[in-house]
Each structure stands twice: as structure tokens, then as C-alpha cells.
py3Dmol code that shows the C-alpha trace and the ligand (Angstrom):
import py3Dmol

protein = """\
ATOM      1  CA  MET A   1       6.430 -19.585  -5.829  1.00  0.00           C
ATOM      2  CA  TYR A   2       5.518 -17.782  -2.632  1.00  0.00           C
ATOM      3  CA  ASN A   3       4.870 -19.550   0.575  1.00  0.00           C
ATOM      4  CA  ARG A   4       4.972 -17.790   3.851  1.00  0.00           C
ATOM      5  CA  SER A   5       6.865 -20.694   5.610  1.00  0.00           C
ATOM      6  CA  VAL A   6       9.731 -20.116   3.066  1.00  0.00           C
ATOM      7  CA  GLN A   7      11.373 -16.853   3.606  1.00  0.00           C
ATOM      8  CA  ALA A   8      10.919 -14.546   0.629  1.00  0.00           C
ATOM      9  CA  SER A   9      13.884 -12.435  -0.336  1.00  0.00           C
ATOM     10  CA  ILE A  10      13.342  -8.700  -0.825  1.00  0.00           C
ATOM     11  CA  LEU A  11      15.694  -6.188  -2.578  1.00  0.00           C
ATOM     12  CA  ILE A  12      15.132  -2.614  -1.355  1.00  0.00           C
ATOM     13  CA  VAL A  13      16.358   0.019  -3.742  1.00  0.00           C
ATOM     14  CA  GLU A  14      16.407   3.396  -1.915  1.00  0.00           C
ATOM     15  CA  ASP A  15      18.992   6.066  -1.763  1.00  0.00           C
ATOM     16  CA  GLU A  16      17.948   7.600   1.529  1.00  0.00           C
ATOM     17  CA  GLU A  17      19.979   5.283   3.656  1.00  0.00           C
ATOM     18  CA  LYS A  18      18.057   5.803   6.908  1.00  0.00           C
ATOM     19  CA  LEU A  19      14.806   5.082   5.168  1.00  0.00           C
ATOM     20  CA  ALA A  20      16.267   2.024   3.542  1.00  0.00           C
ATOM     21  CA  GLN A  21      17.732   0.773   6.857  1.00  0.00           C
ATOM     22  CA  ALA A  22      14.266   1.361   8.560  1.00  0.00           C
ATOM     23  CA  ILE A  23      12.384  -0.502   5.819  1.00  0.00           C
ATOM     24  CA  ALA A  24      14.973  -3.320   5.970  1.00  0.00           C
ATOM     25  CA  LEU A  25      14.680  -3.681   9.776  1.00  0.00           C
ATOM     26  CA  TYR A  26      10.859  -3.835   9.544  1.00  0.00           C
ATOM     27  CA  LEU A  27      10.823  -6.381   6.754  1.00  0.00           C
ATOM     28  CA  ARG A  28      13.331  -8.528   8.574  1.00  0.00           C
ATOM     29  CA  ASN A  29      11.140  -8.533  11.645  1.00  0.00           C
ATOM     30  CA  ALA A  30       8.278  -9.479   9.443  1.00  0.00           C
ATOM     31  CA  GLY A  31      10.281 -12.555   8.339  1.00  0.00           C
ATOM     32  CA  PHE A  32      11.670 -11.620   5.137  1.00  0.00           C
ATOM     33  CA  SER A  33      15.366 -11.753   4.079  1.00  0.00           C
ATOM     34  CA  VAL A  34      16.453  -8.415   2.888  1.00  0.00           C
ATOM     35  CA  GLU A  35      19.172  -6.768   0.805  1.00  0.00           C
ATOM     36  CA  ILE A  36      19.660  -2.961   0.293  1.00  0.00           C
ATOM     37  CA  ALA A  37      20.897  -1.132  -2.831  1.00  0.00           C
ATOM     38  CA  LEU A  38      21.464   2.614  -2.487  1.00  0.00           C
ATOM     39  CA  ASP A  39      21.468   3.359  -6.315  1.00  0.00           C
ATOM     40  CA  GLY A  40      20.052   2.105  -9.412  1.00  0.00           C
ATOM     41  CA  GLN A  41      23.333   0.683 -10.654  1.00  0.00           C
ATOM     42  CA  THR A  42      23.924  -1.348  -7.552  1.00  0.00           C
ATOM     43  CA  ALA A  43      20.211  -2.468  -7.706  1.00  0.00           C
ATOM     44  CA  LEU A  44      20.700  -3.955 -11.234  1.00  0.00           C
ATOM     45  CA  GLU A  45      23.901  -5.693 -10.092  1.00  0.00           C
ATOM     46  CA  ALA A  46      22.179  -7.004  -6.890  1.00  0.00           C
ATOM     47  CA  PHE A  47      19.229  -8.217  -8.965  1.00  0.00           C
ATOM     48  CA  ALA A  48      21.258 -10.061 -11.439  1.00  0.00           C
ATOM     49  CA  ARG A  49      23.301 -11.628  -8.573  1.00  0.00           C
ATOM     50  CA  HIS A  50      20.615 -12.716  -6.061  1.00  0.00           C
ATOM     51  CA  GLN A  51      17.366 -12.847  -8.120  1.00  0.00           C
ATOM     52  CA  PRO A  52      15.179 -11.590  -5.154  1.00  0.00           C
ATOM     53  CA  ASP A  53      11.570 -12.612  -4.867  1.00  0.00           C
ATOM     54  CA  LEU A  54      10.365  -8.955  -4.931  1.00  0.00           C
ATOM     55  CA  ILE A  55      11.833  -5.579  -5.358  1.00  0.00           C
ATOM     56  CA  VAL A  56      10.850  -2.385  -3.413  1.00  0.00           C
ATOM     57  CA  LEU A  57      11.978   0.305  -5.863  1.00  0.00           C
ATOM     58  CA  ASP A  58      12.179   4.104  -5.189  1.00  0.00           C
ATOM     59  CA  LEU A  59      11.782   6.198  -8.335  1.00  0.00           C
ATOM     60  CA  MET A  60      14.171   9.073  -7.624  1.00  0.00           C
ATOM     61  CA  LEU A  61      17.648   7.394  -7.529  1.00  0.00           C
ATOM     62  CA  PRO A  62      21.221   8.502  -8.338  1.00  0.00           C
ATOM     63  CA  LYS A  63      23.043   6.981 -11.320  1.00  0.00           C
ATOM     64  CA  VAL A  64      20.159   4.953 -12.920  1.00  0.00           C
ATOM     65  CA  ASP A  65      16.660   6.136 -11.912  1.00  0.00           C
ATOM     66  CA  GLY A  66      13.886   3.931 -10.716  1.00  0.00           C
ATOM     67  CA  TRP A  67      11.987   4.087 -14.180  1.00  0.00           C
ATOM     68  CA  GLU A  68      15.114   2.820 -15.926  1.00  0.00           C
ATOM     69  CA  VAL A  69      15.801   0.149 -13.241  1.00  0.00           C
ATOM     70  CA  CYS A  70      12.207  -1.169 -13.689  1.00  0.00           C
ATOM     71  CA  HIS A  71      12.402  -1.022 -17.470  1.00  0.00           C
ATOM     72  CA  ARG A  72      15.667  -2.948 -17.616  1.00  0.00           C
ATOM     73  CA  ILE A  73      14.505  -5.553 -14.982  1.00  0.00           C
ATOM     74  CA  ARG A  74      11.260  -6.145 -16.827  1.00  0.00           C
ATOM     75  CA  LYS A  75      13.145  -6.927 -20.093  1.00  0.00           C
ATOM     76  CA  GLU A  76      14.327 -10.141 -18.436  1.00  0.00           C
ATOM     77  CA  SER A  77      12.139 -10.916 -15.381  1.00  0.00           C
ATOM     78  CA  ASP A  78       8.678 -11.031 -14.065  1.00  0.00           C
ATOM     79  CA  VAL A  79       9.864 -10.371 -10.469  1.00  0.00           C
ATOM     80  CA  PRO A  80       7.229  -8.504  -8.427  1.00  0.00           C
ATOM     81  CA  ILE A  81       8.088  -4.748  -8.177  1.00  0.00           C
ATOM     82  CA  ILE A  82       6.594  -2.330  -5.709  1.00  0.00           C
ATOM     83  CA  MET A  83       7.445   1.307  -6.558  1.00  0.00           C
ATOM     84  CA  LEU A  84       7.901   4.036  -4.079  1.00  0.00           C
ATOM     85  CA  THR A  85       7.680   7.680  -4.900  1.00  0.00           C
ATOM     86  CA  ALA A  86       7.360  11.128  -3.494  1.00  0.00           C
ATOM     87  CA  ARG A  87       5.707  12.230  -6.746  1.00  0.00           C
ATOM     88  CA  VAL A  88       2.020  12.699  -6.193  1.00  0.00           C
ATOM     89  CA  GLY A  89      -0.740  11.973  -8.476  1.00  0.00           C
ATOM     90  CA  GLU A  90      -2.075   9.782 -11.266  1.00  0.00           C
ATOM     91  CA  PRO A  91       0.527  10.269 -14.097  1.00  0.00           C
ATOM     92  CA  ALA A  92       3.381   8.762 -12.004  1.00  0.00           C
ATOM     93  CA  ARG A  93       1.186   6.002 -10.951  1.00  0.00           C
ATOM     94  CA  VAL A  94       0.014   5.108 -14.550  1.00  0.00           C
ATOM     95  CA  GLN A  95       3.525   5.399 -15.889  1.00  0.00           C
ATOM     96  CA  GLY A  96       4.813   3.218 -13.131  1.00  0.00           C
ATOM     97  CA  LEU A  97       2.284   0.488 -13.808  1.00  0.00           C
ATOM     98  CA  GLU A  98       2.821   0.828 -17.626  1.00  0.00           C
ATOM     99  CA  LEU A  99       6.484   0.095 -17.015  1.00  0.00           C
ATOM    100  CA  GLY A 100       5.433  -3.074 -15.327  1.00  0.00           C
ATOM    101  CA  ALA A 101       5.441  -2.317 -11.597  1.00  0.00           C
ATOM    102  CA  ASP A 102       2.950  -4.582  -9.765  1.00  0.00           C
ATOM    103  CA  ASP A 103       1.997  -1.946  -7.141  1.00  0.00           C
ATOM    104  CA  TYR A 104       2.727   1.588  -6.243  1.00  0.00           C
ATOM    105  CA  LEU A 105       3.143   3.436  -2.849  1.00  0.00           C
ATOM    106  CA  GLU A 106       3.396   7.071  -2.335  1.00  0.00           C
ATOM    107  CA  LYS A 107       5.643   8.533   0.227  1.00  0.00           C
ATOM    108  CA  PRO A 108       5.163   8.876   3.177  1.00  0.00           C
ATOM    109  CA  PHE A 109       3.779   5.463   3.659  1.00  0.00           C
ATOM    110  CA  SER A 110       3.408   3.242   6.746  1.00  0.00           C
ATOM    111  CA  LEU A 111       5.759   0.284   6.947  1.00  0.00           C
ATOM    112  CA  ARG A 112       2.657  -1.836   7.899  1.00  0.00           C
ATOM    113  CA  GLU A 113       1.077  -0.878   4.705  1.00  0.00           C
ATOM    114  CA  LEU A 114       4.132  -1.743   2.760  1.00  0.00           C
ATOM    115  CA  VAL A 115       4.201  -5.199   4.344  1.00  0.00           C
ATOM    116  CA  ALA A 116       0.553  -5.676   3.539  1.00  0.00           C
ATOM    117  CA  ARG A 117       1.220  -4.873  -0.137  1.00  0.00           C
ATOM    118  CA  ILE A 118       4.332  -7.048  -0.271  1.00  0.00           C
ATOM    119  CA  HIS A 119       2.223  -9.996   0.891  1.00  0.00           C
ATOM    120  CA  ALA A 120      -0.579  -9.221  -1.426  1.00  0.00           C
ATOM    121  CA  VAL A 121       1.793  -8.855  -4.535  1.00  0.00           C
ATOM    122  CA  LEU A 122       3.720 -12.078  -3.620  1.00  0.00           C
ATOM    123  CA  ARG A 123       0.543 -14.065  -3.204  1.00  0.00           C
ATOM    124  CA  ARG A 124      -0.549 -12.918  -6.614  1.00  0.00           C
ATOM    125  CA  ALA A 125       2.701 -13.771  -8.202  1.00  0.00           C
ATOM    126  CA  GLY A 126       2.781 -17.108  -6.394  1.00  0.00           C
ATOM    127  CA  LYS A 127      -0.570 -18.185  -7.791  1.00  0.00           C
ATOM    128  CA  LYS A 128       0.959 -17.861 -11.300  1.00  0.00           C
ATOM    129  CA  SER A 129       3.712 -20.187 -10.504  1.00  0.00           C
ATOM    130  CA  GLN A 130       3.982 -23.778  -9.819  1.00  0.00           C
ATOM    131  CA  THR A 131       2.975 -25.306  -6.379  1.00  0.00           C
ATOM    132  CA  VAL A 132       4.185 -28.700  -7.062  1.00  0.00           C
ATOM    133  CA  ILE A 133       7.910 -29.150  -7.793  1.00  0.00           C
ATOM    134  CA  ARG A 134       8.946 -32.231  -9.814  1.00  0.00           C
ATOM    135  CA  ALA A 135      12.601 -33.320 -10.002  1.00  0.00           C
ATOM    136  CA  GLY A 136      13.520 -36.848 -10.993  1.00  0.00           C
ATOM    137  CA  ASP A 137      11.717 -39.137  -8.593  1.00  0.00           C
ATOM    138  CA  LEU A 138      11.165 -36.305  -6.032  1.00  0.00           C
ATOM    139  CA  GLN A 139       7.862 -34.428  -5.897  1.00  0.00           C
ATOM    140  CA  ILE A 140       7.420 -31.520  -3.480  1.00  0.00           C
ATOM    141  CA  ASP A 141       4.041 -29.992  -2.897  1.00  0.00           C
ATOM    142  CA  ILE A 142       4.627 -26.668  -1.561  1.00  0.00           C
ATOM    143  CA  GLU A 143       0.992 -25.639  -0.595  1.00  0.00           C
ATOM    144  CA  ARG A 144       0.277 -29.035   1.107  1.00  0.00           C
ATOM    145  CA  ARG A 145       3.847 -29.364   2.491  1.00  0.00           C
ATOM    146  CA  GLU A 146       4.088 -32.874   1.280  1.00  0.00           C
ATOM    147  CA  VAL A 147       7.080 -34.592  -0.143  1.00  0.00           C
ATOM    148  CA  PHE A 148       7.047 -37.834  -2.220  1.00  0.00           C
ATOM    149  CA  VAL A 149       9.942 -40.003  -3.280  1.00  0.00           C
ATOM    150  CA  HIS A 150       9.005 -42.613  -5.902  1.00  0.00           C
ATOM    151  CA  GLY A 151       5.414 -41.606  -5.185  1.00  0.00           C
ATOM    152  CA  GLU A 152       5.746 -42.484  -1.571  1.00  0.00           C
ATOM    153  CA  LYS A 153       5.221 -39.820   1.111  1.00  0.00           C
ATOM    154  CA  VAL A 154       8.198 -38.965   3.197  1.00  0.00           C
ATOM    155  CA  GLU A 155       7.819 -37.425   6.580  1.00  0.00           C
ATOM    156  CA  LEU A 156       9.950 -34.300   7.045  1.00  0.00           C
ATOM    157  CA  THR A 157      10.377 -32.015   9.916  1.00  0.00           C
ATOM    158  CA  VAL A 158       9.347 -28.367   9.569  1.00  0.00           C
ATOM    159  CA  SER A 159      13.039 -27.350   9.107  1.00  0.00           C
ATOM    160  CA  GLU A 160      13.829 -30.033   6.635  1.00  0.00           C
ATOM    161  CA  PHE A 161      10.785 -29.109   4.612  1.00  0.00           C
ATOM    162  CA  ALA A 162      11.840 -25.499   4.672  1.00  0.00           C
ATOM    163  CA  LEU A 163      15.388 -26.288   3.628  1.00  0.00           C
ATOM    164  CA  LEU A 164      14.251 -28.619   0.855  1.00  0.00           C
ATOM    165  CA  SER A 165      11.603 -26.425  -0.590  1.00  0.00           C
ATOM    166  CA  PHE A 166      13.700 -23.395  -0.546  1.00  0.00           C
ATOM    167  CA  MET A 167      16.672 -25.015  -2.422  1.00  0.00           C
ATOM    168  CA  ALA A 168      14.216 -26.823  -4.816  1.00  0.00           C
ATOM    169  CA  GLN A 169      12.580 -23.551  -5.779  1.00  0.00           C
ATOM    170  CA  HIS A 170      16.064 -22.224  -6.950  1.00  0.00           C
ATOM    171  CA  PRO A 171      17.557 -25.154  -8.726  1.00  0.00           C
ATOM    172  CA  GLY A 172      21.082 -24.728  -9.764  1.00  0.00           C
ATOM    173  CA  ARG A 173      21.851 -22.020  -7.235  1.00  0.00           C
ATOM    174  CA  VAL A 174      24.389 -22.422  -4.718  1.00  0.00           C
ATOM    175  CA  PHE A 175      23.614 -21.241  -1.032  1.00  0.00           C
ATOM    176  CA  THR A 176      26.006 -20.833   1.772  1.00  0.00           C
ATOM    177  CA  ARG A 177      25.212 -22.485   5.039  1.00  0.00           C
ATOM    178  CA  LEU A 178      24.496 -18.992   6.317  1.00  0.00           C
ATOM    179  CA  GLN A 179      21.780 -18.299   3.581  1.00  0.00           C
ATOM    180  CA  LEU A 180      20.265 -21.592   4.302  1.00  0.00           C
ATOM    181  CA  LEU A 181      20.016 -20.873   7.922  1.00  0.00           C
ATOM    182  CA  ASP A 182      18.507 -17.558   7.040  1.00  0.00           C
ATOM    183  CA  ALA A 183      15.943 -19.319   4.654  1.00  0.00           C
ATOM    184  CA  MET A 184      15.049 -21.683   7.536  1.00  0.00           C
ATOM    185  CA  ARG A 185      14.873 -18.952  10.107  1.00  0.00           C
ATOM    186  CA  GLY A 186      11.097 -18.831  10.337  1.00  0.00           C
ATOM    187  CA  SER A 187      10.697 -22.576  10.746  1.00  0.00           C
ATOM    188  CA  THR A 188      13.707 -23.090  13.012  1.00  0.00           C
ATOM    189  CA  THR A 189      12.650 -20.244  15.292  1.00  0.00           C
ATOM    190  CA  GLU A 190       9.230 -21.963  15.627  1.00  0.00           C
ATOM    191  CA  THR A 191      10.937 -25.369  16.425  1.00  0.00           C
ATOM    192  CA  LEU A 192      13.340 -23.869  18.807  1.00  0.00           C
ATOM    193  CA  GLU A 193      10.638 -21.973  20.635  1.00  0.00           C
ATOM    194  CA  ARG A 194       8.570 -25.150  21.003  1.00  0.00           C
ATOM    195  CA  ALA A 195      11.714 -26.974  22.300  1.00  0.00           C
ATOM    196  CA  VAL A 196      12.110 -24.333  24.992  1.00  0.00           C
ATOM    197  CA  ASP A 197       8.541 -24.865  25.993  1.00  0.00           C
ATOM    198  CA  SER A 198       8.973 -28.523  26.468  1.00  0.00           C
ATOM    199  CA  HIS A 199      12.047 -28.070  28.382  1.00  0.00           C
ATOM    200  CA  ILE A 200      10.275 -25.598  30.705  1.00  0.00           C
ATOM    201  CA  LYS A 201       7.438 -28.027  31.155  1.00  0.00           C
ATOM    202  CA  ASN A 202       9.853 -30.786  32.139  1.00  0.00           C
ATOM    203  CA  LEU A 203      11.798 -28.543  34.526  1.00  0.00           C
ATOM    204  CA  ARG A 204       8.637 -27.439  36.155  1.00  0.00           C
ATOM    205  CA  LYS A 205       7.647 -31.135  36.709  1.00  0.00           C
ATOM    206  CA  LYS A 206      10.826 -31.534  38.525  1.00  0.00           C
ATOM    207  CA  ILE A 207      11.166 -28.369  40.578  1.00  0.00           C
ATOM    208  CA  GLU A 208       7.709 -26.988  41.117  1.00  0.00           C
ATOM    209  CA  ARG A 209       5.308 -28.198  43.764  1.00  0.00           C
ATOM    210  CA  ASP A 210       2.404 -27.627  41.371  1.00  0.00           C
ATOM    211  CA  PRO A 211       3.465 -27.271  37.738  1.00  0.00           C
ATOM    212  CA  GLN A 212       0.136 -25.795  36.864  1.00  0.00           C
ATOM    213  CA  GLU A 213       0.814 -23.029  39.360  1.00  0.00           C
ATOM    214  CA  PRO A 214       4.520 -22.515  39.056  1.00  0.00           C
ATOM    215  CA  GLU A 215       6.275 -20.777  41.886  1.00  0.00           C
ATOM    216  CA  TYR A 216       9.698 -20.411  40.333  1.00  0.00           C
ATOM    217  CA  ILE A 217       9.486 -20.291  36.590  1.00  0.00           C
ATOM    218  CA  GLN A 218       6.779 -17.956  35.508  1.00  0.00           C
ATOM    219  CA  THR A 219       5.283 -17.534  32.132  1.00  0.00           C
ATOM    220  CA  VAL A 220       5.215 -13.989  30.756  1.00  0.00           C
ATOM    221  CA  TYR A 221       2.435 -14.169  28.179  1.00  0.00           C
ATOM    222  CA  GLY A 222       3.454 -13.149  24.637  1.00  0.00           C
ATOM    223  CA  VAL A 223       7.095 -12.835  25.664  1.00  0.00           C
ATOM    224  CA  GLY A 224       8.567 -15.883  27.413  1.00  0.00           C
ATOM    225  CA  TYR A 225       9.570 -16.900  30.797  1.00  0.00           C
ATOM    226  CA  ARG A 226      11.203 -15.541  34.038  1.00  0.00           C
ATOM    227  CA  PHE A 227      12.701 -17.072  37.104  1.00  0.00           C
ATOM    228  CA  ARG A 228      10.818 -15.305  39.844  1.00  0.00           C
ATOM    229  CA  ASP A 229      12.745 -12.726  41.962  1.00  0.00           C
ATOM    230  CA  LEU A 230      12.226 -14.247  45.492  1.00  0.00           C
ATOM    231  CA  LYS A 231      13.547 -11.087  47.210  1.00  0.00           C
ATOM    232  CA  LEU A 232      10.580  -9.100  46.015  1.00  0.00           C
TER     233      LEU A 232
END
"""
ligand_1 = """\
1
CA
Ca 15.061 8.670 -3.528
"""
view = py3Dmol.view(width=600, height=400)
view.addModel(protein, "pdb")
view.setStyle({"model": 0}, {"cartoon": {"style": "trace"}})
view.addModel(ligand_1, "xyz")
view.setStyle({"model": 1}, {"stick": {}})
view.zoomTo()
view.show()
């Protein structure tokens, strides 16, 4: 199940390390949790270990090539796969889609385009899976962000919901605290940013003559705040 509030994990399979790192950085900034595999064998191992939500798969790879990786993964999983290739033209595209890739991007591509495709493919995949998770007396409606225990609605904070829905979508899997923090990152960042805003607001009430026209703590739109340099 795909939900933007729950961080999707992406496995990048690309042997050009610089390109892999650039993709990883861009995807992390776009809110995904990312792992890199530099060859096909490592990719298959990483896939088996972490069951990512989506795979970005380069075709030309050392050891086991992208076709083979796609073929082997498809035998056991419906995980969305976006193929990358330097090959130009229809045959490669058709072959990739026949092997079960969900989408296909020719190099060179823009990272923005890749992210757009990732969102589209995840959305499509998400529609196929369940949006309500039931476990014992617990019911989690991912789309509506509602949780019920014994049929009674329970109010959860944004972070609590992110944590619960993330774990419930991977039943049986053990996560370290660090992985859980990573999963919550989107929501905690939001919560923490709002907390800063309310601290700033309170501070202004205490130190500014007119909190609406702050003299000391200035808002820098789209970025944050700054304490004014009174020497300037
Ligand atoms: Ca390659």
C-alpha cells in the first residue's frame, strides 16, 4: 500500500556509482528511504532482505544484468520496477515491459521525471492493494488516516499514525529504532517544524514590541527564521 505520508522505500540498482548516489540523494530529498545496489547480485540480495516498495533498475549491470534481475524478482514478487537504460528504441522498451517492468526511462533522464514516474507507479500499485488493514481488534484505514480499536476510533498524533501504519503494513518484520525514525521522518519533520513555529510565536509575544512586526526574530519566507543583525 502506498501512502505519501508513509515513506516508501526504494532500491536503486545502478553500477555507475556517481549516478546512483545522485539518484539516491534526490530521492531522499523527495522523502523516500533509499538503498543502493551496484550490481545485479547485490540487488537480488538487497531485495530479498529488505523487500523495498519499488525498484529503479538499470539494465546494463555487471554480474547479473537488469533483464535477469527483473526476471528473477518477478518470479516471486509484484514489486513495482522502473527500468533505466541507455539503449534507445522500441525493442528494449517492449522487452522490458514484457519482463514485467512497470515503467521505463531512457538515459539520460531528469531526476524530476524519475520522481514523477515513481509516484505514478506507486499510486497505481497502491490502488491494487488494501487501504484498510485489519488485525485482531485493530483496524487501520490508511487513506482516511483513522484507527479503530474494538470499533472505537482512537485519536493518534501524526507521528503515532505514521509509526503504526508503517509497521502494520509490514507485519512480522523487525525494524530497528533507526529504521522507524526513518519511516516517521516525513511526519516528524512536519511536527517538529510546527513546534518551532509555535515556540517562535511565543518568543515574539515575550520579546517583541509588536509580534506582528517583529524587530528581532524575522521570518525568512520559505526557509525559516533569523535573528536580525542589529549592527547592519
Ligand atoms: Ca549501467
